[in-house]
N, C-alpha and C positions, 0 to 999 in steps of 0.2 A: 362507586368504584367496585369492580368485581375482584374475586380472589386472584385471578390471573394477573390483573394489573398490579395488585399489591405485591405479587411475587416477582414482578419484572424488575430487572436491574440492568443498568448500562455498564458494560465492561469495555476495557481497552486492551490492546496488545501493545506491549512496549519492548523494543529490542534496542539495546544500547551497546555499541562497540567502539573501540578506539583503533584507528588504522594509521600506519606510518606514512600518510600521504597528506599533501596540502589540501585544504578545502576545495580549491579549484579543480583538482584532479577527481575527487569524489563527485563534485558537482557535475562534471562532464559525464561521468558514468550514469548519474541519476537523470540527466536531462537530454541526452542524445538518444533519439528513437532507436537507432541501430544497436546501440549499446544496451538500452533497456531490454531489447529482445533477447539479449544474451543472459541477463540475470533474472528476468521475470517472464514477460510475454511480449510479442511484437505489438506495439501500440499502433492504432490507426488514427492518424490525424493529430498526433501529439505535438505540441509546441509549448515551451515553458513561458506562457503568456497568460495573465489573469483573464478569465472568461473563456479560454479555449476549451472546446468540447473534444473529447477523444474517447476511443473505446479499446478494450482488450477483448480477445476471444478465448474462452476456455471451454472445457468439456460441457456440452449441454446436459440437462437433466430434466426429465418430465416435460412440462410445458415451457420450461426456460430454455431459450436459444443459446445460452452460454455467453451472451454479450454482457460485459461489465461497462457500464456507462460512467464516464468520468468528466469532471469539469475542474479546471485549474482555479483554485481559490486564492492562492498566495504564491508570489515568487519574489524572493530576496536573494539576489545573486550570491552564490557561494555560501549561503546561510540557511535558507528555508524554502521548501517547496511543499505545497499542500494541495490536495485535490479530492473531490468527491469520488466515492467508489460505490456505485449502486448496481444491483443486479438481482437475479432470482425471479421467482414467480410465486404469487400468493398460494397456489395450489400445492407447492412443494413443501415437504417436511424434510428436515435434515439438509443434505446437499442440495443447493439450488433454491433454498427458501429465500424469501425477500430479505435483502440486505441494503441498508442505507447508511453508509459510514463515511469517514474521512481518513485519508492517509496523509500523514505529515512527516516529512523528512527534515531534520534539523542538523546542521553542521556547525561545530564550534572548535576553534583551535585549542589544542592542549599541548603540553610540553613535548609529548611523544608523537604528535601528528594532529589528527582530527578525530573528534568524537562525532560519530554518526548515530543519531537517535531516530528511530522509527516509532511513531505512535499511530496505530490503526485504531481509531476510536468510534464508538457508537454501536457496539454489538449489544443488542437487547436480548437478555436471557429471560426465560429459557428458549425463546423462539430461535435465536442465533447460536445456540450451544454448539451445534455441529460445525458451523463456520468458525466460531471462536477457537475451538479445539484444533481443527485441521490447519487453519491459517496461522494460529499461534506457533505451531511447529514449522510451517512452511516459511514464515517470515524470518525466522532465525537463519535458515539456509540461504534465503534470498540476500539478507544483509551481508553474509560472508561472501556470496557471489559478487556483490557490488565491490567489495574489497579486492576480490580476485581480478575483476575487470580493471580496477584502478591500478593494480600492479602492472598490467599490460600497457598502460598509458604512459608510463615513465619513459 
């Protein structure tokens, strides 16, 4: 094992918020492609079905075309949605470096509404430091946008 392997660690981004909405309302915001486009990016081919492959398109960098490849891993109606989030290019350093992670959304009823918990797992540091930092900040904003969209669904 080399020094780089010894210094590698796997990190997760966790965002946990409570919204005054029913789980079904937040679920709709999380699983409707048109609504997803309003809080994240427009998905191509998204269906909340295990095994479904879909993509997001973001800003390309270097040799990476900006496509994020996803595959739905788990769907539990109004409770849990998980999908693979892969992208990047081996030649990129920083933005657009290789990323092979999992995004998991969990919803649980609480007295004041629904707890929405996002876990974006599998960031290998130091290789994914740039993505971990930028996406850590971005996901906080995204989770609030999901709540904003849910407000419009009432």
